[in-house]
C-alpha positions in Angstrom: -0.1 -23.2 -12.7 3.2 -22.6 -11.2 4.3 -24.7 -8.2 4.0 -21.5 -5.9 0.9 -19.9 -6.1 2.0 -16.7 -4.1 5.0 -15.2 -2.3 4.3 -13.2 0.6 6.9 -10.3 0.5 8.0 -8.5 3.2 10.4 -5.2 3.1 11.9 -5.4 6.3 13.7 -2.4 8.2 14.2 -1.8 12.0 11.0 -3.6 13.2 12.1 -6.9 14.8 9.1 -7.2 17.1 6.5 -6.2 14.7 8.2 -8.6 11.9 7.6 -11.4 14.4 4.2 -10.3 14.9 3.3 -10.5 11.1 5.1 -14.0 10.7 2.9 -15.2 13.3 0.0 -14.2 11.9 0.6 -16.4 8.7 -1.9 -19.3 9.0 -2.1 -20.5 5.3 -3.1 -24.3 5.2 -1.2 -25.1 2.2 2.4 -24.2 2.7 3.4 -26.6 -0.4 2.2 -23.6 -2.6 3.2 -20.4 -1.0 6.5 -18.9 0.4 7.6 -16.1 2.5 10.3 -13.7 1.3 12.2 -11.1 3.6 14.5 -8.5 2.4 16.1 -6.8 5.0 17.2 -3.3 3.8 20.4 -2.8 6.0 18.7 -1.2 9.2 20.5 -0.7 12.7 18.5 -3.7 14.0 19.5 -6.2 11.4 20.9 -8.7 13.8 17.6 -8.6 15.7 15.8 -8.8 12.5 17.9 -12.0 11.7 17.6 -13.4 14.8 13.6 -13.1 14.7 13.5 -14.9 11.1 15.9 -17.7 12.2 13.7 -18.4 15.2 10.7 -18.4 13.0 12.3 -20.8 10.5 13.0 -23.2 13.0 9.5 -23.9 14.0 7.7 -23.0 11.0 6.4 -25.4 8.2 6.6 -22.5 5.6 9.6 -22.0 3.1 11.0 -18.8 4.3 13.6 -17.1 2.1 15.8 -14.3 3.9 17.9 -11.8 2.1 20.2 -9.1 3.5 20.6 -6.3 1.2 24.3 -5.0 0.9 23.1 -1.4 1.1 19.9 0.4 1.8 18.1 0.2 -1.5 15.1 2.4 -0.3 11.7 1.4 0.0 10.8 1.2 -3.9 14.2 -0.6 -4.5 13.5 -3.1 -1.8 10.2 -3.8 -3.3 12.2 -4.7 -6.6 14.4 -6.8 -4.7 11.6 -8.9 -3.2 10.1 -9.2 -6.7 13.2 -10.3 -8.3 13.8 -13.1 -5.2 10.4 -14.4 -5.2 9.2 -17.5 -7.2 5.4 -17.4 -6.7 2.7 -16.6 -9.5 1.7 -13.7 -7.4 3.5 -11.1 -5.2 1.5 -10.5 -1.9 3.3 -7.4 -0.2 3.1 -7.0 3.3 4.2 -4.1 5.4 6.4 -5.4 8.4 4.2 -3.9 10.9 1.0 -5.3 9.6 -0.6 -8.5 10.0 -2.9 -10.9 7.9 -6.5 -11.5 9.4 -6.8 -14.9 10.8 -7.9 -17.6 7.9 -8.2 -14.9 5.4 -5.3 -16.4 3.1 -7.4 -19.7 3.1 -10.2 -17.6 1.4 -7.8 -15.8 -0.9 -6.2 -18.7 -2.3 -9.0 -20.2 -4.2 -9.6 -16.8 -5.6 -6.1 -16.3 -6.9 -6.2 -20.0 -8.1 -9.0 -19.1 -10.6 -7.2 -16.0 -11.8 -3.5 -17.1 -12.5 -3.1 -14.7 -15.4 -4.7 -11.7 -14.1 -2.3 -8.8 -13.3 -3.4 -7.2 -10.4 -6.0 -8.0 -7.3 -7.6 -5.4 -5.3 -7.9 -6.5 -1.7 -9.9 -5.1 1.3 -8.5 -4.6 4.7 -8.7 -2.9 8.1 -7.4 -0.6 10.3 -7.3 -1.0 14.2 -7.0 2.1 16.3 -5.6 2.7 19.8 -9.2 3.3 21.0 -10.3 -0.2 19.9 -12.5 1.1 17.0 -12.2 -0.8 13.6 -12.4 0.7 10.3 -12.9 -1.6 7.2 -11.6 -0.4 3.5 -14.0 -2.1 1.1 -14.7 -0.9 -2.5 -17.5 -2.7 -3.8 -20.4 -4.8 -2.6 -18.9 -8.2 -3.7 -16.0 -9.6 -5.6 -15.7 -8.2 -9.0 -13.4 -8.5 -12.2 -12.1 -5.9 -14.7 -10.9 -6.0 -18.1 -7.7 -4.4 -19.2 -8.3 -0.8 -19.8 -7.6 3.0 -19.0 -10.8 2.9 -17.0 -9.6 -0.2 -14.7 -6.7 1.8 -14.0 -8.4 4.9 -13.0 -11.0 2.8 -11.0 -8.4 0.9 -8.8 -5.4 3.5 -8.6 -6.6 5.6 -5.6 -7.6 2.4 -3.6 -4.4 0.7 -4.0 -2.0 3.0 -1.8 -1.9 0.9 1.3 1.0 -1.6 0.7 -0.2 -4.6 3.0 -1.7 -7.1 0.8 -1.1 -5.4 -2.6 -1.2 -8.4 -5.0 0.4 -8.3 -8.3 1.5 -10.9 -10.9 5.3 -11.6 -10.7 6.1 -11.9 -14.0 4.0 -8.9 -15.2 5.5 -6.7 -12.3 9.0 -7.7 -14.0 7.8 -7.0 -17.2 7.6 -3.1 -16.3 10.7 -3.0 -14.0 12.0 0.7 -14.0 14.0 2.8 -11.4 12.3 6.1 -12.5 10.2 6.2 -9.5 13.0 5.4 -6.8 12.3 7.5 -3.9 8.6 7.7 -4.4 7.5 5.2 -1.9 4.9 4.4 -4.6 6.4 1.9 -6.9 3.6 -0.4 -6.6 1.2 2.3 -7.9 3.4 2.6 -10.8 3.2 -1.2 -11.4 -0.6 -1.2 -11.2 -0.9 1.7 -13.6 0.8 -0.4 -16.4 -0.6 -3.9 -15.5 -4.0 -2.9 -15.0 -4.1 -1.5 -18.7 -2.7 -4.5 -20.2 -4.0 -7.5 -18.2 -7.4 -8.3 -16.3 -7.8 -7.1 -12.7 -10.0 -8.4 -9.9 -11.3 -7.1 -6.5 -11.7 -9.5 -3.5 -14.0 -8.2 -1.1 -13.2 -10.3 2.3 -10.9 -8.1 4.1 -7.2 -9.8 3.9 -4.9 -7.6 6.2 -4.8 -5.2 9.0 -3.0 -2.2 10.2 -2.8 -1.2 13.8 -2.6 2.6 14.7 1.1 3.7 15.7 4.6 2.8 14.6 7.4 4.9 13.5 8.1 5.8 10.0 11.4 5.2 8.8 11.5 6.9 5.3 14.6 8.8 4.4 17.1 6.7 5.4 18.2 5.7 2.1 20.1 7.7 -0.5 17.0 7.8 -2.8 15.0 9.1 0.0 17.1 11.3 2.3 16.2 14.6 0.4 12.4 13.9 0.4 11.7 12.5 3.8 12.6 12.8 7.6 12.8 9.4 9.4 10.8 9.2 12.5 8.2 12.0 11.7 5.8 13.1 8.7 6.6 16.8 8.1 4.3 18.9 5.9 7.1 19.0 3.3 7.4 15.2 3.5 3.6 15.0 2.8 4.0 17.4 -0.1 6.8 15.6 -1.5 4.9 12.4 -1.6 2.0 13.9 -3.1 4.2 15.1 -5.8 5.3 11.7 -6.8 1.6 11.1 -7.3 1.6 13.5 -10.0 4.9 12.3 -11.3 3.3 9.0 -11.7 0.1 9.7 -13.3 1.5 12.2 -15.7 4.2 9.7 -16.7 1.4 7.0 -17.4 -0.8 9.6 -19.4 1.9 10.9 -21.6 3.5 7.3 -22.3 -0.2 6.0 -23.2 -1.3 9.1 -24.9 -4.6 9.4 -22.9 -6.4 11.7 -20.4 -6.0 9.3 -17.2 -4.0 11.9 -15.3 -6.8 14.3 -15.1 -9.4 11.7 -14.2 -7.3 10.2 -11.4 -6.4 13.7 -10.0 -10.2 14.5 -9.8 -10.9 11.0 -8.0 -7.8 11.8 -5.6 -9.5 15.2 -4.9 -12.9 13.4 -4.0 -11.1 11.2 -1.5 -8.4 13.5 0.0 -9.6 13.5 3.4 -6.7 11.4 4.6 -4.1 13.5 2.6 -5.4 16.5 4.5 -5.9 15.0 7.9 -2.3 13.6 8.2 -1.2 17.2 8.7 -4.0 18.6 10.9 -2.1 18.1 14.2 0.5 20.6 13.2 -2.1 23.5 14.3 -4.4 25.4 12.2 -1.9 28.1 10.6 0.6 25.0 9.5 -2.5 23.0 8.2 -4.0 26.0 6.3 -0.5 26.6 4.7 -0.2 22.7 3.9 -3.6 22.9 2.3 -3.2 25.9 0.3 0.1 24.1 -1.4 -2.0 21.0 -1.9 -4.5 22.9 -4.0 -1.6 24.6 -6.0 -0.6 21.1 -7.0 -4.1 20.6 -8.1 -5.9 18.3 -5.6 -8.6 20.8 -5.2 -10.4 19.7 -8.3 -13.8 18.7 -6.4 -15.7 20.6 -3.8 -15.0 17.5 -1.3 -11.5 19.0 -0.8 -12.9 21.8 0.6 -15.5 20.1 2.6 -12.7 18.1 4.2 -10.6 21.2 4.7 -13.0 23.2 6.5 -14.2 20.3 8.6 -10.8 19.6 10.0 -9.9 23.2 10.4 -13.1 23.6 12.6 -13.5 20.5 14.4 -10.0 18.5 14.2 -9.2 15.0 13.3 -11.0 12.9 16.0 -14.6 14.4 15.3 -14.1 13.6 11.6 -12.4 10.3 11.7 -15.2 9.0 13.9 -18.0 10.6 11.3 -16.6 8.9 8.5 -16.0 5.3 10.3 -19.7 5.7 11.3 -20.8 6.5 7.5 -18.5 3.6 6.2 -20.0 1.2 8.8 -23.5 2.1 7.7 -23.1 1.8 4.0 -20.8 -1.3 4.3 -18.1 0.4 2.2 -16.2 3.3 1.0 -19.1 5.8 -0.4 -19.0 6.3 -4.1 -18.4 10.0 -4.7 
């Protein structure tokens, strides 16, 4: 085993208080086998972030590596910066506005120690909403291991969008480094696509991280992103650009490996396309309808579920549907298998 089991890697941009909350949530009991790596991406609040990190370093027992990028590398570029700075066997990415669930890292570490040559670990997590409701994202009934194969890639791909807790073997991530997907905001999914077809993977059932509803998106602040995304908001065109990158990644992988994985992944994404549709429902029915039509033209309507979600959102809005989905998942205990 390498000296450091894992590196908690945080792409930081413009969120000093949220970063402080994240750092304070780290409660791992074996500080000698982990490190925290923060790459600040030349945000307007860099000085506040630097002060936050310095204050944390002065009181913590953890090794903290803090890097200030000379220029804004974009989200995907900053992930690569973190990978190349880190020293741990595994990379655990964390969004700078999310947190760890108390004591979860102490459960996660033994799981990782038994899988040092695994390429990717799918974790479960939870969302905390302003209403106080909690939604869990769990995908199987227990911990699970996967052999390297296109089927593993297909199984894990659509479950791995949320960045916080995304865990990948550092040396394998470096093996597949590329600039092709800069600006996509999905570099981690490209790495997953490559790594899961060559190395074993696993699923960790206990929730590891959590996201809290709210916050301001800052995507679009770098050169690689400015034509695709709008800082401070998520327009319908932003969402369509984001979904186009999904297609570029899965088609690239399918062409490279000469298989039909793209079609199968697109079908899976259609089955679970509710959040993709719901994100633009608050724009009103007319704009929502146009957005859904364009998603369908991209191919995300390959299952009947796409139309079920569309009509339910169109008629009843997000609040009703969100509540129904959370209730169903709570009854079943995990995401339904469609």
